[in-house]
C-alpha positions in Angstrom: 0.0 0.0 -0.1 1.2 3.5 -0.9 2.2 6.1 1.7 0.7 9.5 1.4 3.5 11.8 2.6 2.7 15.5 3.3 5.2 18.1 2.0 5.1 21.5 3.9 6.2 25.0 2.8 10.0 24.9 3.6 11.8 27.5 5.6 12.8 30.2 3.0 15.6 31.6 5.0 16.5 35.2 5.7 13.9 35.5 8.4 10.9 35.1 6.0 8.0 33.6 7.3 5.3 33.4 4.6 5.1 33.2 0.9 2.2 33.9 -1.8 1.6 31.1 -4.1 2.2 32.5 -7.6 1.5 29.6 -9.8 1.0 25.8 -9.2 3.2 23.8 -11.5 1.4 20.3 -11.0 -2.2 19.2 -10.8 -3.6 16.7 -8.5 -3.2 13.3 -10.1 0.3 14.2 -11.8 3.2 12.0 -11.4 6.3 13.9 -9.9 9.8 13.2 -9.7 12.2 13.9 -6.8 13.3 17.5 -6.8 10.7 18.5 -9.4 9.5 22.1 -8.8 5.6 21.8 -7.9 4.6 25.5 -7.1 6.0 28.8 -7.8 5.9 31.3 -4.7 6.7 34.8 -4.1 8.3 36.2 -0.9 9.3 39.5 0.2 12.6 38.9 -1.2 12.5 36.9 -4.6 10.2 34.5 -6.7 11.4 31.1 -6.3 10.4 27.6 -7.4 9.7 25.1 -4.6 10.8 21.4 -5.3 9.2 18.3 -4.0 11.6 16.0 -2.0 9.3 12.8 -2.7 8.6 10.9 -5.9 5.0 9.8 -6.5 1.4 10.9 -7.4 0.1 14.3 -6.2 -3.0 13.6 -4.2 -3.7 17.0 -2.9 -2.9 20.7 -3.2 -3.3 23.3 -0.6 -3.9 26.9 -1.3 -5.1 28.9 -4.3 -3.0 31.0 -6.7 -2.7 34.3 -5.1 -3.0 32.9 -1.4 -0.4 33.5 1.3 0.7 30.4 3.3 3.0 30.6 6.4 6.4 28.5 6.5 5.4 25.1 7.9 1.9 25.0 6.3 1.0 21.9 4.0 1.6 22.6 0.4 0.9 19.1 -1.3 0.4 15.4 -0.3 2.2 12.8 -2.4 1.4 9.0 -2.6 4.7 7.1 -2.8 5.4 3.6 -2.8 4.6 0.4 -5.0 0.8 1.2 -4.9 1.4 4.9 -5.8 -0.6 4.8 -8.9 -3.8 4.5 -6.7 -2.8 7.6 -4.5 -5.4 9.7 -6.2 -8.2 7.5 -5.5 -7.2 7.0 -1.8 -7.0 10.8 -1.5 -10.7 11.2 -2.7 -11.8 8.9 -0.1 -9.8 10.5 2.7 -7.7 7.4 3.2 -4.5 9.2 3.9 -1.7 8.3 5.9 1.2 10.6 7.3 4.9 9.9 7.1 6.3 7.9 10.0 9.8 9.0 9.2 11.1 5.8 7.5 10.7 7.3 4.0 13.1 9.9 2.9 13.2 12.3 0.1 16.1 14.2 -1.3 16.3 16.7 1.5 16.4 19.4 -1.1 13.8 22.0 0.1 14.3 25.1 -2.0 16.2 25.8 -5.1 19.3 27.7 -4.3 19.4 26.3 -0.8 21.3 23.3 0.7 19.6 20.2 2.0 18.0 19.3 5.3 17.2 16.1 7.0 14.5 13.8 6.4 11.2 14.9 7.8 10.8 14.3 11.3 8.4 11.5 12.7 4.7 12.9 12.4 1.7 11.7 14.0 -0.2 9.0 11.9 -3.7 9.7 10.9 -5.9 6.7 10.1 -8.8 6.8 7.9 -12.3 6.4 9.5 -15.5 5.3 8.3 -17.2 7.8 10.3 -16.7 10.5 7.8 -20.2 11.9 7.1 -21.6 12.0 3.5 -22.5 15.3 2.3 -25.9 16.3 1.7 -25.9 15.4 -2.1 -24.3 12.0 -1.2 -20.8 12.8 -2.0 -18.0 11.7 0.2 -16.2 14.1 2.4 -12.3 14.0 2.6 -10.8 14.1 6.0 -8.1 16.5 6.9 -4.9 15.0 8.6 -4.2 16.6 11.9 -0.6 17.0 12.6 1.7 19.7 14.0 0.2 23.2 14.2 0.4 25.1 11.0 0.9 28.8 12.1 -2.6 29.8 12.0 -3.8 28.2 8.8 -6.1 25.3 8.7 -5.0 22.6 6.2 -7.9 21.0 4.6 -8.0 18.0 2.2 -11.0 18.6 0.0 -13.1 15.9 -1.5 -14.1 16.5 -5.1 -16.2 14.8 -7.7 -16.7 15.5 -11.5 -18.7 18.6 -10.6 -16.2 20.2 -8.5 -18.1 20.3 -5.4 -16.1 20.6 -2.2 -16.9 19.7 1.3 -14.5 19.5 4.3 -14.2 17.9 7.7 -11.7 18.0 10.5 -10.5 14.9 12.1 -9.1 14.7 15.6 -6.2 12.9 16.9 -8.3 9.6 17.4 -9.7 9.7 13.8 -13.1 10.8 14.7 -14.8 13.7 12.7 -15.0 16.9 15.0 -18.4 18.1 15.0 -17.5 21.8 15.7 -15.4 24.3 17.6 -15.6 24.3 21.6 -18.6 26.2 23.0 -16.7 28.0 25.8 -13.5 30.0 26.0 -10.8 28.3 27.6 -9.5 29.2 31.0 -5.9 30.1 31.4 -3.5 30.9 28.5 -5.1 32.1 25.4 -4.7 29.1 22.9 -2.7 30.6 20.3 0.8 29.3 19.1 1.1 31.4 15.7 2.9 34.8 16.2 1.3 35.7 12.9 -2.3 35.4 14.5 -1.2 37.3 17.8 0.0 40.1 15.5 -3.1 40.3 13.4 -5.2 40.4 16.4 -3.0 43.2 18.2 -2.9 45.3 15.1 -6.7 45.3 14.7 -7.2 45.6 18.6 -8.9 42.2 18.8 -8.8 40.6 22.3 -8.0 36.8 21.8 -9.6 35.8 25.1 -13.0 36.7 23.6 -12.7 34.1 20.7 -13.4 30.6 20.5 -10.8 28.6 18.4 -11.8 26.2 15.6 -8.7 24.4 15.7 -7.5 21.2 17.7 -8.2 21.4 21.5 -9.8 25.0 20.8 -6.4 26.4 19.1 -7.2 29.8 17.6 -6.4 30.0 13.9 -5.8 32.7 11.6 -9.1 32.1 10.1 -11.0 32.6 13.4 -9.3 36.0 13.8 -10.3 36.9 10.3 -13.8 35.9 10.7 -14.2 37.9 14.1 -12.7 40.9 12.0 -15.1 40.6 9.3 -18.3 40.2 11.7 -17.0 43.4 13.6 -16.9 45.3 10.3 -20.3 44.2 9.2 -21.8 45.2 12.7 -20.1 48.6 12.3 -21.6 49.2 8.9 -25.1 47.9 10.0 -25.2 49.9 13.2 -27.3 52.8 13.2 -25.4 56.0 13.0 -26.9 59.2 14.8 -27.7 62.1 12.6 -25.1 64.7 12.7 -25.4 68.4 12.4 -23.8 70.2 9.5 -21.2 71.7 11.7 -20.0 68.3 13.2 -20.5 66.1 10.0 -17.5 64.2 8.9 -15.8 65.1 5.5 -16.7 62.5 2.6 -13.6 60.7 1.7 -13.1 60.5 -2.0 -13.2 57.2 -3.5 -9.8 55.3 -4.8 -8.1 52.1 -5.4 -6.3 50.3 -2.8 -3.1 48.5 -3.5 -2.0 45.9 -0.9 1.5 46.6 0.5 2.8 42.9 0.0 5.4 40.9 -1.6 8.5 43.0 -3.0 6.5 46.2 -2.6 5.7 45.5 1.1 9.3 44.6 1.8 10.5 47.7 0.2 8.0 49.9 2.2 9.2 48.4 5.4 12.9 48.7 4.8 12.5 52.3 3.5 10.4 53.4 6.5 12.9 51.6 8.9 15.7 53.5 7.3 14.0 56.8 7.6 13.1 56.1 11.2 16.3 54.7 12.5 19.0 56.3 10.4 20.0 60.0 10.9 21.0 60.5 7.2 22.7 63.3 5.4 23.3 64.0 1.7 26.0 65.7 -0.2 26.8 65.9 -3.8 29.2 67.1 -6.6 29.2 67.6 -10.4 32.1 65.9 -12.1 33.4 65.8 -15.6 33.1 62.2 -16.7 34.6 62.8 -20.2 37.9 60.9 -19.4 36.1 58.0 -17.8 34.0 57.6 -21.0 36.9 57.7 -23.1 38.9 55.2 -20.9 35.9 52.8 -21.1 35.7 53.3 -25.0 39.5 52.3 -25.2 38.9 49.1 -23.0 36.2 47.8 -25.0 38.1 48.7 -28.4 40.7 46.1 -27.1 38.6 43.0 -27.9 38.2 41.8 -24.6 34.7 41.3 -22.9 33.1 44.6 -22.8 33.2 46.7 -19.6 30.1 48.5 -18.3 29.9 51.8 -17.0 28.3 50.4 -13.9 31.5 48.1 -13.5 33.8 51.0 -13.5 31.7 53.0 -11.1 31.8 49.9 -8.8 35.4 49.6 -9.1 35.8 53.2 -8.2 33.5 52.8 -5.1 35.6 49.7 -3.7 38.7 51.9 -4.0 37.1 54.8 -2.3 35.7 52.3 0.6 39.2 51.1 0.9 40.3 54.7 1.8 37.3 55.5 3.8 36.2 52.3 5.7 33.7 54.1 7.9 31.1 54.1 5.1 31.4 50.3 4.9 29.8 49.6 8.4 26.7 49.4 10.2 25.5 50.3 13.4 24.5 48.1 16.5 22.6 50.3 18.6 21.9 47.4 21.1 25.7 47.3 21.9 26.1 51.2 21.0 28.8 50.1 18.6 29.8 50.9 14.9 30.7 47.6 13.1 33.3 48.2 10.3 33.1 45.4 7.9 36.0 43.7 6.1 34.4 42.8 2.9 32.5 44.9 0.5 29.3 43.3 -0.8 28.0 46.0 -3.2 24.5 46.2 -3.8 22.9 48.0 -6.9 19.5 49.2 -7.4 17.5 47.5 -10.3 14.1 48.4 -11.3 11.9 45.3 -12.5 8.2 44.6 -13.3 7.9 43.3 -9.7 9.2 46.5 -8.3 12.6 47.8 -7.1 15.2 45.0 -5.9 18.8 45.3 -4.9 21.0 42.4 -6.1 24.2 42.2 -4.3 27.7 41.4 -5.8 29.5 39.4 -3.0 33.1 40.3 -2.4 33.2 43.2 -4.8 36.4 44.4 -3.5 38.2 41.4 -4.8 36.9 41.6 -8.4 38.2 43.5 -11.3 36.3 45.6 -13.7 35.8 42.7 -15.9 34.6 40.3 -13.3 32.4 43.0 -12.0 30.9 43.5 -15.6 30.0 39.9 -15.8 28.4 39.6 -12.3 26.5 42.8 -12.8 25.0 41.3 -16.1 24.3 37.7 -14.5 22.4 39.5 -11.7 20.5 42.1 -13.7 19.3 39.2 -16.2 18.2 37.1 -12.9 16.3 40.3 -11.6 14.6 40.9 -14.9 13.3 37.1 -15.0 12.6 37.0 -11.4 14.9 34.0 -10.7 17.3 35.8 -8.0 17.3 33.9 -4.8 17.0 35.5 -1.3 20.8 35.0 -0.8 21.5 37.2 -3.9 19.3 39.9 -2.5 20.7 40.3 1.1 24.1 40.8 2.8 24.9 44.0 1.2 27.3 46.6 2.8 27.2 49.4 0.5 24.8 50.3 -2.4 25.5 51.9 -5.8 22.3 53.4 -7.3 22.3 54.4 -10.9 19.3 56.6 -11.3 20.6 58.3 -14.3 19.0 55.6 -16.6 15.7 57.2 -15.8 16.8 60.4 -17.3 17.3 62.5 -14.2 20.4 64.3 -13.0 20.0 64.1 -9.2 18.5 62.5 -6.3 18.8 62.2 -2.3 18.8 58.2 -2.0 17.6 56.5 1.0 19.9 54.4 2.6 19.3 50.6 2.2 19.1 49.6 5.9 21.2 48.5 7.8 24.1 49.8 5.6 25.5 53.1 6.2 25.7 54.9 2.8 24.6 55.0 -0.7 26.1 56.4 -3.8 23.8 58.0 -6.4 24.8 58.6 -10.0 22.8 60.8 -12.3 22.8 60.7 -16.1 25.8 61.7 -18.1 25.1 64.6 -20.4 27.0 67.2 -22.5 27.1 70.6 -20.7 29.2 73.6 -20.8 32.1 73.2 -18.4 35.4 75.0 -17.8 38.2 72.6 -19.0 41.9 73.7 -18.8 40.8 77.4 -18.4 38.5 77.4 -21.4 34.9 76.9 -21.8 34.0 73.4 -23.6 31.3 71.1 -23.9 32.0 68.2 -21.7 30.3 64.9 -20.5 29.0 66.0 -16.9 27.4 63.8 -14.1 26.2 64.3 -10.7 27.2 62.2 -7.8 25.4 62.2 -4.5 26.3 60.5 -1.4 23.8 59.7 1.4 25.3 58.6 4.6 24.5 57.6 8.1 25.8 60.6 10.3 26.3 58.3 13.2 29.2 56.4 11.5 31.2 59.6 10.3 30.9 63.2 9.9 30.7 65.4 7.0 34.5 65.6 6.4 34.8 61.7 5.9 31.7 61.7 3.7 33.0 64.6 1.6 36.5 63.1 1.3 34.7 59.9 -0.1 32.8 61.8 -2.5 35.7 63.9 -3.7 37.8 60.8 -4.3 35.0 59.1 -6.3 34.9 62.4 -8.4 38.5 62.6 -8.8 38.6 58.9 -10.2 35.7 59.8 -12.7 37.5 62.9 -13.8 40.9 61.2 -14.0 40.7 57.4 -14.2 44.5 57.3 -13.9 44.1 58.1 -10.1 42.8 54.5 -9.8 46.2 53.1 -10.9 47.4 53.8 -7.4 45.1 51.5 -5.7 45.4 48.6 -8.2 
């Protein structure tokens, strides 16, 4: 007899606690191989494919496209073993069995991440003949009860050809639960999910007033959301006393609400935190980039791999940070210390269809212009296709922001928390410029540096920016650091 193993949303790393289902890559009844991607999810960091560590037949999927699941919530169940071909039939009758720890998958839980141990031993859920039939005579699939799922109820749905769905909950002994407890439990509030607690806290909801529908009265996210919807309905239907013209509230104009989630939500959180926590300041300077453009043209005319302008600016940044290491640091306010970092992991801002992302070139200080060009090209393409991993979007120590590609001259960048500085580069355009005592048309660029005033004073920031400008105007200055 085949085993039906449950595969849960794995730990995505970097402190991520949930992901949105973008696209299912398999259907119920499909045969999957070990490490075959089964779902595409979007986190606050990146879009990733999640591979299944088991080979067999998909018997159930959990979550619709566009819905969010917490880490640890069930994704799919897979029938494995000699009788795997009958897994789809067993799932439709509710005869599912959880893993007992003896079957092992590949251990690969996420593309771009290492391996993990085989799933821990889980509670076995036995099929029960006591599952009631739906009103139309169709059978109802039982939901396996295992470890808590961060506030989301995992349900296995029984479907017939018409697509009708009904669900039932099974307790630890296998009997169908008739309903939620009728009284609020004494003692601690039965909530284990921090997401559920945060949702209630942010909406001013007292969890002690709720009756949980989970096992043993556990309060789930669905319970909190139901209570909030009920409160909203009650507020809308409650009679409102007539107000005098002098005290009547102003009418709010209509509009479209856009949820702050995924990449946009992560960007909003990080920028808000940066503005709240970092006392930043900005200085800027115009520089004559004519010689830098000529030097790049000469490099590319030599027949070697092309060198990008961004790579040259990055090489200038790493040389400047070697002279002014204060700007390659972070602030630990808990310890009241400035941490100066040895390696330069250079982030660069990239605008994509999913929003603004900041890929990171690791160990940029150890790369020459050619190697930097190749890495920038690779990460830019990955950003464009949405295939950047969370590891490629984190760990930066300094950011280079080339907003000149948008046709603007200057900006005051917001620091990419928890870094200490960001260099902004405007467009390079012909402008009148005094060169060698005479007025001439030169290629001019505006450079701006936003820095954390806790790590250095204006003299250090000005020295860094002046050195960058000198290298732009006279690339030969870089020869002193090569």
